N, C-alpha and C positions, 0 to 999 in steps of 0.2 A: 483299686490300687493296693498293692501289697506294701503299705507304708512301713510295716515292721522291718523290712529289709534295710531301710535307710539308716537306722540307728547302728546296727552292727557294721554296716558298710562304712559309715562315716568314721566310726571308731577305728576300723582297720586302716583307712586312709591316713587318719591322724597319727596312728602308731607308726606307720611307715615313714611319715615326714619326720617324726621325732627321732627315730632310729637313724635316719639319713643325716640329720643335723648334728647328732651327737657322735657320729662316727669320726674318728681321728684319721687323718691322712698319714700314711707312712712317709718317713724321710730317707729311707735307705736308697732311694733312687735319685736323691738330690745331688746336684753337682755345684760345688762352690765356684763362684765367679768373682774375680777381682773388680773392684770399682763398679759394682752392680748398681749403686745409687745413681751413677752418671747415666747408665743405660736406662734405668727406670724413669729418669727425668726427661728423656727425649720425647718430643711431641708425637712422633710416629709410634713409639712404644705405648704412650698413654692412649692413643687412638685404638691400638690393638687390644689393650686391657679393657677399655670401655666396651668395645665390640664383643669381646669374649664374655664380659659380665652380662651384657644385654642378651646374648643368645643363651647363656646359662639360665638367666631368669626366665626367658621364653620357654626353654625346655621344661623347667620346673613347673611353671604355670600351666603349660599345655598338658603335662602329665597329670596334674591335679584336676584340670577341667575334664580331661579324657576319662579319668577314673570316676569322677562325679557324674558325668553324663551316662556312662555305662551302668553305674549303680542306679541312677534314676530310671533308665530304660528297663533294667531288670525288675524294678518295682512296679512295672506296668502302669504308667500314668493313663488316666481315662478322662474323657470329656463327657460331662453329664449335661443333658438338655431335656426339655419336655415338649411335647406336641399334642395337639388335639385333632385326631384324625377325623376326616369327613365321613359322616354316616348318613345313609339314606333314611328318611323318616317315612318310608312307605311300607305299609303292610297289605298283603293281598291274600285273600282266602278264596280258594276254588270251592264252590258250594254246588254239588252236583246231585241232581235227582236221579236215583238209580232204578226207578221203575222200568219195566221191560221196554217201554216205548222210547226210552232215552238212551239206550246202550250205544247206538251209533253216534249220536250227538256227543255224548260224554267221551267216547273214544277219540273223536276228532278234536275236541277241546284239549284233552290231555296230551294228545300227540303234538299239537301246535305249541302248547306251553312247554313241553319237554324240550322242544327244539330251540326255545328262546331263553331257557334258564341261564345259560352261560353268558348271556348279554347283560344280566343284572349285576349290579355292584352295590351290595349292602342292603338291598330290599329283602324283607322277610316274607316268606311264602308258606302258606298252610293249606290243608285240604280237608274238607268234611263232606261226607256223602249222607244222603237221607232217602228214606222211602216212607215207612211208617214212623220211623224215629231217626234222629241224626246221630252219626258216629264220626268221630274225628279220626281220619286216616293218619295224619301227622300234624303236629302243632306248628305254629309259626317258627321258621328257622331260616338262617342264611347259609346253612351248610348245603351248598348246591350239589355236591356229589350225592349226598343223602336224598335230596329232593329229586334228582334225576332217577335215582334207584327206585324211589317210591312211585314216581310217575310212570316208569316203565312197567312196574308191577300193576298199577291201576289200568294202564292201557291194555295189558294182556288180559286182565280180569273182565274188562268191558267187552273185549273182542270174543272171549270164550268164557262166558259166565259160569258154565257148568264145571269148568276145570279148576276154578279157585273159589269155591263157595265161602271159604273162610273170610275172604275180602269183604263180603257183604254182611257178615255176621253182626247182629245187633240192629240192623236197619228194619227189621220186621216186627218190632215190639210195640208199635203204636196201635191206635184204634183205627185201622184201615191202611191204605197204601197211598203213596204220593201225597203226603200231608204237607202241602206247600208252605203254609205259614210256620209250622213247627220246624221245618228244615231251615228256613231263612232265619228264624229266631235263634236256632242252635248255632248257625254260622256267625251271627252278630255277637253272640255271647262268647265265642271262641277267641275273640280279640282280648289279650290281657291288658290289665290296667286301663280300662276304658275311662275311669273317672279321674285318674291322676296323671297319665302320660299323654302328652299332646303329640299325636302322630297322624299321618294321613292313612285312612283305612278304607279299603274297597273290597267288595264281595263280587266275584264273578258267578252269577246265579244262573245255572242251567236247568231249565224246567219247561215242560209244556203246559203247566198250570192246570192239569187235569186232576182235580181233587176227588178222592174216593175214600171217604171216611170222616171221622170226627176229630179235627185237630184241636189242640189246646189253644194255639194262636191262629187266628185267621190271617190271611195275607195282609190285610189292612193293619192289623195290630202288629204284626212283625215289621211292617214298613214303618210304622210309628216308632217302634223300638230302634230301628236303624237310624231314623232321623234324630231321635233323642241322643243317640250315641255318636252322631256325626259320622256314620258309615254310609258310603255311597254304594249303590247297588247297580251293577251292570248286568242286565238280563239277556239271556240267550234263549230263544224259543224255536225249537225245530219243527213245531206244528203250525207255525204261522205261514200260510201260503197265500196270503192276501185276500182273505174272506172265508166264507163257508161256516161250518158249525163251530170252528175254533175261534171265531172272531171276538166273541165276548171275553173268553179267557185271555186272548192276546191283548185286547185293550186294557183289561184289568192289570195285567203284568206290566204293560208299557207305562201306565199311569203310576204304578207303584215305584218302578225303577226311576222314572224321571223326577218324581217328587222328592227323591233323596239326593238329587243332583247328579245322578248317574245317567245311564242311557239304556235303550232297548234295541235289540237286533233280532230279526227273524233269522234263524240259522238255516240258510239255504245252501251254504257252502262252508267249508272249513276256514275260509278267509275271514269270516265274521269274528271268530275268536281272536285272530291276529289284530283285527281292527280295534277290538275292545282293549286289548293289551297296549296297543299303540296309543289309544286315547288316555289310558291311565298313566302311561309313561310321559306323555306330552303335557298333561295337565297337572301332574303331581310330582314332577322331577325336582323337587326341592330337597335341600340337604341341610343337615344340622351338624354341629361340632360335638364330637363325643367327649367323654371324660379325658382329662389330661393324662398322658402316659409318659413315664420317665424313660429316657433313652440313655444308655451307657455304651460308649465306644472307646476301644483302645486307641491311644494316640502316642505311639512311640516315635513318631517321625521327628519331633523337635529334639529330644535328647540324642537320638541317633544321628541327626544332622550335626548337632554340636560336637558329638564324639568324632564324626568324620573330619570336620574342620580342625579340631584340636589334634587329632592324630596326624594330619598333614603338617601342621605347624611343628609338632614334636619331631617328626622325621626330618624336616628341614633344619630345625635347630640342632639336632644331633649331628647332622652332616656339617653344618657350619662350625660347630664347636670342635670337631675333630679335624677339620681341614686347616 
C-alpha cells in the first residue's frame, strides 16, 4: 500500500475545507425584505430552512467521504494473508541399467514414465543410469517440462545408442559392466538429505541382474544401504521368463526388492512399468504442508464502493439544494 499518499492527500482535503469555510459570501445580490422576521418565524419557512441545512450538510459530508475514499483507493489498499501450500513428499529415482541387453526395456520404462509425468503434482523425479559406474542424468526436481525433455532425450538414446554416445558417457569407468550393486548404491545416494529430511523415497530399478565384473557393492550390500536409508526398491527384470538360466538372478533381485518394502516385476510388457508407478502412487500418495508463504492482494473494492455511494449521495444532495 502506498501509504505516503494519504498524508499529502489529507492535507489537500483539509486545506480545501478551510478555504471553503473562510470564504465570505457576497451581498450584492441580496434583496431587502420588509418584516422578514415574520416570514422567518413561519413553521413552513422553518421546515424549509431545516431541510436546506440538512441537504447542505449531506453535500459537504458526501464530498468529504468521496474525496477520502478516492484518496484511499489511490493508495492501493492490500489484503495480506499467509498459506501453507500442499506438497507431495514423494521422491522417485529411475535407476536404469544401460548394458546392451537392457536397451529395449529401458526405452519402454522411459516411454511410459514420460507419458505419466503430467499427472504428478509436486512429486520430485530424478534419473540415474549405470553400467560399470553410475551417472546422474538429472537430479530430483519437480520441473516437469524439464523432466519431459530429459526423458525424451533418454528414450531417443536408448532406441539409437550409437547416435547419442554422450548420453552414456561416464558409465564405463568401473571394473566391469552391469555392476548391479554399484548402480543401486549410486541411486540410493542420489536422494538428498537422507538423514535429516523425512520423505517417501522409491527407486525404480531396471536390470537383468547379470553381473560382469567386480563391483564395490554387492547387490546384498546395496540392498542393506537402501533399507538403512528407508528407500523402497521396485525392480523390473526383462530377463525373467519364468525359469531357465536366469532363475537364480531373478530370485536374488526379487528377494532384494521385496526386503526393502518394494516389489518385483518381470518385464514381459511395457505395462509392468505403469503397474509399478501405480503402486508407488497408491501406497505413498501422502502430502505435507510446505513453508508458510505470504500473499498480498490489492483490495480497492471497499473504498471504491464507498466512493460510489458517496458520489450518488452528493449528486442527490446537490439536486435537492438547488431545487
